[in-house]
DSSP file (Angstrom, degrees, kcal/mol; ACC not computed):
  #  RESIDUE AA STRUCTURE BP1 BP2  ACC     N-H-->O    O-->H-N    N-H-->O    O-->H-N    TCO  KAPPA ALPHA  PHI   PSI    X-CA   Y-CA   Z-CA
    1    1 A M              0   0    0      0, 0.0     8,-2.4     0, 0.0     2,-0.4   0.000 360.0 360.0 360.0 129.0  -27.9    7.0   -0.7
    2    2 A S  B     -A    8   0A   0      6,-0.2     6,-0.2     2,-0.0     2,-0.1  -0.824 360.0-146.7-105.8 143.6  -31.0    7.5    1.4
    3    3 A T    >   -     0   0    0      4,-1.7     3,-1.4    -2,-0.4    -1,-0.0  -0.381  39.7 -90.5 -95.0-178.7  -31.9    5.7    4.5
    4    4 A S  T 3  S+     0   0    0      1,-0.3    -1,-0.0    -2,-0.1    -2,-0.0   0.725 125.8  56.8 -67.8 -20.2  -35.4    4.8    5.7
    5    5 A T  T 3  S-     0   0    0      2,-0.1    -1,-0.3     1,-0.0     3,-0.1   0.548 116.1-111.9 -88.2  -6.7  -35.7    8.1    7.6
    6    6 A G  S <  S+     0   0    0     -3,-1.4     2,-0.2     1,-0.3    -2,-0.1   0.395  71.9 135.0  94.5  -3.9  -35.0   10.1    4.5
    7    7 A F        -     0   0    0      1,-0.1    -4,-1.7    -5,-0.0     2,-0.5  -0.577  57.3-122.5 -79.1 142.3  -31.6   11.5    5.5
    8    8 A K  B     -A    2   0A   0     -2,-0.2     2,-0.5    -6,-0.2    -6,-0.2  -0.739  21.6-139.2 -85.8 125.5  -28.9   11.4    2.9
    9    9 A R        -     0   0    0     -8,-2.4     2,-0.3    -2,-0.5    -1,-0.0  -0.718  18.9-156.4 -85.5 127.5  -25.9    9.4    4.1
   10   10 A S        -     0   0    0     -2,-0.5     5,-0.0     1,-0.1    -1,-0.0  -0.705  21.1-104.7-103.0 157.0  -22.6   11.1    3.1
   11   11 A S    >   -     0   0    0     -2,-0.3     3,-1.6     1,-0.1     4,-0.3  -0.401  33.1-111.2 -75.4 157.8  -19.3    9.4    2.7
   12   12 A P  T 3  S+     0   0    0      0, 0.0     3,-0.4     0, 0.0    -1,-0.1   0.774 115.8  45.2 -62.3 -26.2  -16.7    9.9    5.5
   13   13 A W  T 3  S+     0   0    0      1,-0.2     6,-0.1     5,-0.1    -2,-0.0   0.111  82.3  98.2-106.5  23.1  -14.4   12.0    3.3
   14   14 A S  S <  S+     0   0    0     -3,-1.6     2,-0.2     4,-0.1    -1,-0.2   0.696  80.6  51.9 -83.6 -18.6  -17.1   14.2    1.7
   15   15 A D  S  > S-     0   0    0     -3,-0.4     4,-2.2    -4,-0.3     5,-0.2  -0.639  95.3-101.8-112.4 174.3  -16.4   17.2    4.1
   16   16 A G  H  > S+     0   0    0      1,-0.2     4,-2.4    -2,-0.2     5,-0.2   0.876 118.8  50.9 -63.4 -40.5  -13.3   19.0    5.1
   17   17 A L  H  > S+     0   0    0      2,-0.2     4,-2.3     1,-0.2    -1,-0.2   0.897 110.7  49.4 -66.6 -39.6  -12.9   17.3    8.4
   18   18 A G  H  > S+     0   0    0      2,-0.2     4,-2.3     1,-0.2    -2,-0.2   0.907 111.6  48.6 -65.1 -41.7  -13.2   13.8    6.8
   19   19 A R  H  X S+     0   0    0     -4,-2.2     4,-2.4     2,-0.2    -2,-0.2   0.907 111.8  49.5 -64.9 -40.6  -10.6   14.7    4.2
   20   20 A A  H  X S+     0   0    0     -4,-2.4     4,-2.4     2,-0.2    -2,-0.2   0.894 110.6  50.7 -64.4 -39.3   -8.2   16.0    6.8
   21   21 A A  H  X S+     0   0    0     -4,-2.3     4,-2.4     2,-0.2    -2,-0.2   0.907 110.8  48.4 -64.8 -41.5   -8.7   12.9    8.9
   22   22 A M  H  X S+     0   0    0     -4,-2.3     4,-2.6     2,-0.2    -2,-0.2   0.908 111.8  48.9 -65.7 -41.4   -8.0   10.7    5.9
   23   23 A R  H  X S+     0   0    0     -4,-2.4     4,-2.4     2,-0.2    -2,-0.2   0.902 111.8  50.0 -63.9 -40.1   -4.9   12.7    5.0
   24   24 A G  H  X S+     0   0    0     -4,-2.4     4,-2.4     2,-0.2    -2,-0.2   0.904 111.1  48.6 -64.0 -41.4   -3.7   12.4    8.6
   25   25 A L  H  X S+     0   0    0     -4,-2.4     4,-2.4     2,-0.2    -2,-0.2   0.912 111.0  50.2 -64.7 -43.0   -4.3    8.6    8.6
   26   26 A Q  H  X S+     0   0    0     -4,-2.6     4,-2.5     1,-0.2    -2,-0.2   0.908 110.8  50.4 -60.9 -41.5   -2.4    8.3    5.3
   27   27 A F  H  X S+     0   0    0     -4,-2.4     4,-2.6     2,-0.2    -2,-0.2   0.920 110.5  48.6 -63.3 -44.3    0.5   10.3    6.8
   28   28 A L  H  X S+     0   0    0     -4,-2.4     4,-2.2     2,-0.2    -2,-0.2   0.895 112.0  49.1 -64.0 -39.9    0.6    8.1   10.0
   29   29 A I  H  X S+     0   0    0     -4,-2.4     4,-2.5     2,-0.2    -1,-0.2   0.921 111.7  49.5 -64.6 -43.1    0.6    5.0    7.9
   30   30 A L  H  X S+     0   0    0     -4,-2.5     4,-2.4     1,-0.2    -2,-0.2   0.919 111.5  47.9 -62.4 -44.7    3.4    6.3    5.7
   31   31 A I  H  X S+     0   0    0     -4,-2.6     4,-2.4     1,-0.2    -1,-0.2   0.892 111.9  50.8 -63.7 -39.6    5.5    7.3    8.7
   32   32 A T  H  X S+     0   0    0     -4,-2.2     4,-2.4     2,-0.2    -2,-0.2   0.918 110.8  47.9 -64.2 -44.1    4.9    3.9   10.3
   33   33 A V  H  X S+     0   0    0     -4,-2.5     4,-2.3     2,-0.2    -2,-0.2   0.917 112.7  48.5 -63.8 -43.3    6.0    2.0    7.1
   34   34 A I  H  X S+     0   0    0     -4,-2.4     4,-2.5     1,-0.2    -2,-0.2   0.915 111.4  50.1 -63.2 -42.4    9.1    4.2    6.8
   35   35 A A  H  X S+     0   0    0     -4,-2.4     4,-2.4     1,-0.2    -2,-0.2   0.905 111.1  48.7 -63.3 -41.4   10.0    3.6   10.4
   36   36 A L  H  X S+     0   0    0     -4,-2.4     4,-2.5     2,-0.2    -1,-0.2   0.896 111.3  50.1 -65.9 -39.5    9.6   -0.2   10.1
   37   37 A L  H  X S+     0   0    0     -4,-2.3     4,-2.6     2,-0.2    -2,-0.2   0.922 111.9  47.5 -64.1 -43.8   11.7   -0.2    6.9
   38   38 A L  H  X S+     0   0    0     -4,-2.5     4,-2.4     2,-0.2    -2,-0.2   0.911 111.9  50.0 -64.0 -41.6   14.5    1.7    8.6
   39   39 A Y  H  X S+     0   0    0     -4,-2.4     4,-2.2     2,-0.2    -2,-0.2   0.921 111.9  48.7 -62.1 -43.3   14.4   -0.5   11.6
   40   40 A G  H  X S+     0   0    0     -4,-2.5     4,-2.3     1,-0.2    -2,-0.2   0.906 111.0  49.6 -63.2 -42.3   14.6   -3.6    9.4
   41   41 A L  H  X S+     0   0    0     -4,-2.6     4,-2.3     1,-0.2    -1,-0.2   0.888 111.2  49.4 -65.3 -38.4   17.5   -2.2    7.4
   42   42 A L  H  X S+     0   0    0     -4,-2.4     4,-2.1     2,-0.2    -1,-0.2   0.889 110.4  50.7 -66.7 -37.9   19.3   -1.3   10.6
   43   43 A A  H  X S+     0   0    0     -4,-2.2     4,-1.9     2,-0.2    -2,-0.2   0.906 111.7  47.5 -65.7 -40.7   18.7   -4.9   12.0
   44   44 A I  H  X S+     0   0    0     -4,-2.3     4,-2.8     1,-0.2     5,-0.2   0.899 109.4  54.6 -65.6 -39.9   20.0   -6.4    8.7
   45   45 A K  H  X S+     0   0    0     -4,-2.3     4,-2.5     1,-0.2    -2,-0.2   0.905 107.4  49.8 -60.2 -42.4   23.1   -4.0    8.9
   46   46 A V  H  X S+     0   0    0     -4,-2.1     4,-2.1     2,-0.2    -1,-0.2   0.907 112.7  46.9 -64.0 -41.9   23.9   -5.3   12.4
   47   47 A V  H  X S+     0   0    0     -4,-1.9     4,-2.3     2,-0.2    -2,-0.2   0.917 112.9  48.4 -67.1 -43.5   23.7   -8.9   11.3
   48   48 A V  H  X S+     0   0    0     -4,-2.8     4,-2.6     2,-0.2    -2,-0.2   0.913 111.4  50.0 -65.0 -42.4   25.8   -8.4    8.2
   49   49 A M  H  X S+     0   0    0     -4,-2.5     4,-2.3    -5,-0.2    -1,-0.2   0.922 111.7  48.2 -62.4 -43.3   28.5   -6.5   10.1
   50   50 A A  H  X S+     0   0    0     -4,-2.1     4,-2.3     1,-0.2    -1,-0.2   0.898 111.8  50.3 -63.6 -39.9   28.6   -9.3   12.7
   51   51 A L  H  X S+     0   0    0     -4,-2.3     4,-2.3     2,-0.2    -2,-0.2   0.914 110.4  49.0 -65.2 -43.0   28.8  -11.9   10.0
   52   52 A L  H  X S+     0   0    0     -4,-2.6     4,-2.4     2,-0.2    -2,-0.2   0.907 111.5  49.0 -64.1 -41.8   31.7  -10.1    8.2
   53   53 A I  H  X S+     0   0    0     -4,-2.3     4,-2.6     1,-0.2     5,-0.2   0.910 111.0  50.8 -63.6 -41.4   33.6   -9.7   11.4
   54   54 A A  H  X S+     0   0    0     -4,-2.3     4,-2.4     1,-0.2    -2,-0.2   0.902 110.9  48.5 -63.3 -40.9   33.2  -13.4   12.2
   55   55 A L  H  X S+     0   0    0     -4,-2.3     4,-2.3     2,-0.2    -2,-0.2   0.905 111.8  49.0 -66.3 -40.7   34.4  -14.3    8.7
   56   56 A I  H  X S+     0   0    0     -4,-2.4     4,-2.1     2,-0.2    -2,-0.2   0.930 113.6  46.3 -64.2 -44.9   37.4  -12.1    9.0
   57   57 A L  H  X S+     0   0    0     -4,-2.6     4,-2.2     1,-0.2    -2,-0.2   0.902 112.0  51.0 -64.6 -40.2   38.3  -13.5   12.4
   58   58 A A  H  X S+     0   0    0     -4,-2.4     4,-1.5     1,-0.2    -1,-0.2   0.895 111.1  48.6 -64.4 -39.2   37.8  -17.1   11.2
   59   59 A S  H  < S+     0   0    0     -4,-2.3    -1,-0.2     1,-0.2    -2,-0.2   0.867 113.1  47.6 -67.9 -35.9   40.1  -16.4    8.2
   60   60 A A  H  < S+     0   0    0     -4,-2.1     4,-0.4     1,-0.2    -2,-0.2   0.842 115.4  43.9 -74.2 -32.9   42.8  -14.9   10.5
   61   61 A V  H  X S+     0   0    0     -4,-2.2     4,-2.2     1,-0.2     3,-0.5   0.713  93.3  81.6 -85.8 -21.7   42.7  -17.7   13.1
   62   62 A R  H  X S+     0   0    0     -4,-1.5     4,-2.7     1,-0.2    -1,-0.2   0.894  90.3  49.6 -57.3 -46.1   42.6  -20.6   10.7
   63   63 A P  H  4 S+     0   0    0      0, 0.0    -1,-0.2     0, 0.0    -2,-0.1   0.866 112.2  49.6 -62.7 -31.7   46.4  -20.7    9.9
   64   64 A V  H  4 S+     0   0    0     -3,-0.5    -2,-0.2    -4,-0.4    -3,-0.1   0.895 115.9  41.7 -71.2 -38.9   47.1  -20.6   13.7
   65   65 A V  H  <        0   0    0     -4,-2.2    -1,-0.2     1,-0.2    -3,-0.2   0.859 360.0 360.0 -76.9 -36.4   44.7  -23.5   14.4
   66   66 A A     <        0   0    0     -4,-2.7    -1,-0.2    -5,-0.2    -2,-0.2   0.471 360.0 360.0 -75.4 360.0   45.6  -25.7   11.5
């Protein structure tokens, strides 16, 4: 693609530095997504464990209360 001044415009990833930057960006995005997934799974784990403990305690206390 030529501009009005006659210089050829190159794409951002046409040279080595651009390709390295894109690979670095892809790596950072991948690490961020993995970290968010792990955080979400740990948060769900905490909620599920608390729910299971609450159900066990409720089942154990019901005969005493009833």
